[in-house]
N, C-alpha and C positions, 0 to 999 in steps of 0.2 A: 833183746840183744844188748849185752853189756857194752860192746864197743860203740854201738850207735847211740845208746842212751847218754854217754858222756860227751857226745859231739855237740858242737855249736851249730851244726848244719841241720836243716829240716829233715824229718823222716822221709818226706816225699823226694827230696833230692838224693838222699842216700839210697833209697829203694830204686830210683830211676837208674842211677849209675850201676848199682848192683845187678839189676836186671840186664843191662847192656853187657856187663862183664860175663854174666852167666851165659848169655846168648852166644858170645864169642867162644867160650869154652865148649858149649854144646855143639856149635856149628862145626867145630874141629874134632868132635867126638873124643874129647880129651878125658882120659882116665883120671881117676881121683889122685893117684900119686903124681902124675904129670901136672895136674891142675895146682896141687899144693906146691910143687917145685916152681912153677911159673909165678904163682902169687907170692911165694917167699922171695923169689928174685926181684919181683916188683917192689916189695917192701924194702929189701936191702938197697936197691937202686934209689928209691926215694930218700931213704935215710942218708945215703952217701952223697947224694947230689943236692939235696934240698934242706939239710939240717946242718947247723954248725958243728964242726968236729967235737967240740967240748960237750955238746948236747946229745950226740948220737947214742952213746951207751944208755943214758937215762931214758931216752925216748924208746929205744929198742926194748929195754926192760919193762916199761909201762905197757908197750904194745903186747909183749909176751904175757904179762900178767893179765891184761884185758882178755886176750885170746884164751888163756887157760880158764879164766873165770866164766867165760861164755860157753865153754864146752864141758864144765864140771857136771858130774853125775848128780841128778837131783837129790839122791839120797845123801850125798856128802855135804849138802848145804845146810 
């Protein structure tokens, strides 16, 4: 996973938090489109509340690029 590989956090910590978040979505029987909406809103909220205004666009761009790289079709690589 491209997003996790560039992280300074341990894979174990990332996987633990990911599993907890997946459990919340599953316990609410959240469809894919709603899950993506909720996760997107979380990203936006984090950027707007925890990142300096001057850095938000660059961090959003990096996040989007990492996301696109992590879901690219294998044939395109």
